[in-house]
N, C-alpha and C positions, 0 to 999 in steps of 0.2 A: 377560515378554519372554524370548526364547530366549537361549542362550548366544552368546558372540561368534563361536565357531567355526561354530555352526549358522547364524547371521546371514550370515557370509561365504559359507557353502555355498549358502544360498538366493539370495544376490546373483548367484552365478555360474551360475544356471540361467536358462533362457529366460524363465520367468515372472518371475524376479527382475529381469532386465534390462528387461523390458516395464514392470514396476512402477516401476523407476527412471526410465525415459524418460517415462512417463505423469505421474508425480509431479513431475518436473522441469518439464514443460510447465505443469502446474497452478500450480506455484510462480511461474513466470514470469508467467502471466496475472494471478495475485493480486498480483504485484509491479508491475504497470503504474502504478498510482496512486502507488506509492512512488518509482518512477523519475521521474515528473513532479514530485513534491514536491522530490526531491533536486536535480533540474536547476534548478528555480526558486530554491531556497534557496541553492545553491552559487553561483548567478549574482550574488549580493550581494557576494561576495568579489572582491578584485582578481583580474584575469585569471590572473596567475602563481600564485595560490593555489587556484584553483577545482578543478583536477584533484586536487591534494593533499587538499583538503577532502572531495571526493567519495570518494576512495580510503580515507582514514582513517575516515570515517564509516561506509562500507559494510563495511570489514574489522572494525571494532568491532561493528557490527550483526550480522555473520556469527558472531562469537564469542558474542554474546548469544543468537542463535537456536539455535546448537548447545547452549549451556548450557541453554536452555529445553527442548530435546528430551531432554536427559539428566535434566531435572527434570520430566518429563511428569506425574508424580503431582501435583505442585503446580499445573500447568496444568489438569489434570482437576478438581482441587479448587476451582479458581477459578470454575467454573461453578455451584457450589453456593451457595445464598443465605447471606449473612452475617447479614442481618436482613431483616425484612419490613415493609412499609407497609400496614397494614390486612390483609385476608385475600386480596387479589388481586394483590399486587405484591411480588416478592422482589428484593433488591439483592445481586448477586454481585460478586466481585472483577473478573471479566471485564467485567461490565456497567459498573462504575465506570470502568475503564480505557478502554473503548470510548466512553463518554459524555464523559469528560474529553478524550480524544483528538479526538473529533468537534468539541467546542467549541474546542479549541486550533487545530484545522485551519481552522475557520470564521473565527476571529479573525485568524489569521496570513494566510489567503488574502484576506480582505476588506481587510486593511491593504495587501497587495500590490496589489490592484485599485485602491484609492484612490490609492496612489502612482503607479501607471501612468496613471490618468486625469488626475491633477494634473500629469503630465509630469516628476516628480522624477527618474525614471530616465534621462530624456533631457537635462534642463536642467542638472542638477548631479551627474553621476555620481561625481565624486571625493568630493564631500561625503557622499554616501550610503555609498560604499564605506569611507570612513574611520571611519564609526560602527558598522561591522559587525565583531563579534569572530569570529576564526577558531574559537576554542573554542566560542563560542555556536552557530555554524553546525553544527559537528560534533555538539554535544549535541542540537540540534534534529533532525538526521538520525537519530541513534540513538533518540531518544524516539519519533519518528513510526514508525520501523521496528519498535520493540517493540509499538506499538499495532497496526500492520498484521500483526505476526507471529502474533497469536492465531489468526486465520483460517487462515493457512498451516500453523501447527503442528497445529491440530486437524484440518485436511484431511489432513495427512501421516499422523497417527495413525489416522484413519478409513480411509485407503486401504491402509496397510501397517503391520503390527505389527513390521516388521523395522527395528531402530534403525539399522543400517548403511545400508539403502536410504534411510531418511528423512534421515539426515545427509548422505549423498551427494547427494540431490536438492537439499537446501538449499544445500550448498556450490556445486554446479554452477550453480544458478539465481542465486545471489548474485554469482558471478564473471561470469555473462552480464549481470546487471544493471549491474555495474561497467563492463563493456565498452560496453553500449548507453547508459549514462547520459551518456557523452561525446557520442555521436551525437545523442541526444535533446536534450541541452543546447544543442549547436551549432545544431540545427535550430530550436529554440524561439527562441534569441537572434537568428537571422537573419530570423525571421518574427514580427513583433510581434502580428499577428492570431492566430497559433497560440498565442502565450503567453497572450493573453486567453482563448482557448478552453480552454487547459490550466487556467488559474485557475478558470474556470467549472466545469470538471470536478471540481476539488478542493473547490469549494463543495458540489457534489452529494455527493461522498464524505463530507465532514464531516457533512452532514445525515443521510446513510445510516448512518454510525457511531453518531450519537446516536439515530436511530430504532431501530437494531438493539439498542442498550442498553436502550431502553424496552420493545421487544417481548420481549426476553429476560426482563425483570422479570415480565411476565405469563406467559410460557411456563414459567418456573421453577415458579410456583405451580400451573400446570396439571399439570406432571409429578408433583407431590406430592399431587395430589387423589385418588389411588386409582382413577383411571379405567383402562380397558384401553388397550393400545398404539394401537389403531385410533381410539378416542375421543380420546386425547391428540393424535394426529396431526391429526385433523379440527378440534380446537379451537385448536390452536396457530397463531400468526401467523407466516408465513414471508415474508421479504423476498427477492425474486429480484434479485440484483445483475446478472444477465445483461442486463437492460433498460438498466442504466446503461452497461455496456460497449458495448452495441449503439448506444446514443445517441451515445456518444463517437466510435465508429468512423464512424457516419453523418455526424456533424457534421464530423469530420476530412476525410471524403471530399468533402463540399460545399466546405469551405475550400480543399482542394487544387484543386478545379475553379476556384474564384475566383482562386487564385494563378496558375493556368494562363492564365486569361482576362486578368488584369492583365499578365502577362508578354507575351502576344501583342499586347495593346494598346500596351504600351510599345515593343515592337519595331516596330509599324506607325508609331507617332508618330515614333520615331527615324529610320525610313526616309524619312518625309515631310520 
């Protein structure tokens, strides 16, 4: 890493500002699934506590991300195998966190889907809200953010070696997430079908996290096999998350058309 003064000097250049803008956009894109989870989780709290829960959870998550950036050597070491299973699978700290996070997200989201199908969120909202701990919601937000942070932190390091730019991008993106989490939460709460779509997206993300942990286990061993860089790249398994985000965007577009159709139909019925 460069010195602090060199980092600040690089930030104030055109290339530094472009890097900051680009990295901030990437952090926001990678944070979409995080915003959805936060919106759905905070919705379990009483209405007067929801904004506070989101704010505290995201601010503590911001502190955690910045701490992770300053401990980047530990993050880099987390991709190395801790132990191996046979000769073809390596288990790293990152892999265990991703797999555990994926399973946690699957269980949490499936529970939410079952409650929604059963109508618990509609039939007895007071009963549900009273059983939810404010501290528990905040802890869930922090834990899921740490899980999602690995990709964003590694992306930041890969794009820029400037610590000031990386911290700046994370701080800006987290404040934007804090701002948009309110909008997203209100939009999801007003539209039950959108909430089910968001829950379905979180199921896919949970599966993707678990799958990424498994593929990392195989890729780790390929890296240590003594092959050339080209051979390693050809043999490694790569998961393209862009398909997931495209599917979400397309599904959201279709649902918005359905909402538009329902609104027009209700207006016609009301006019009749």
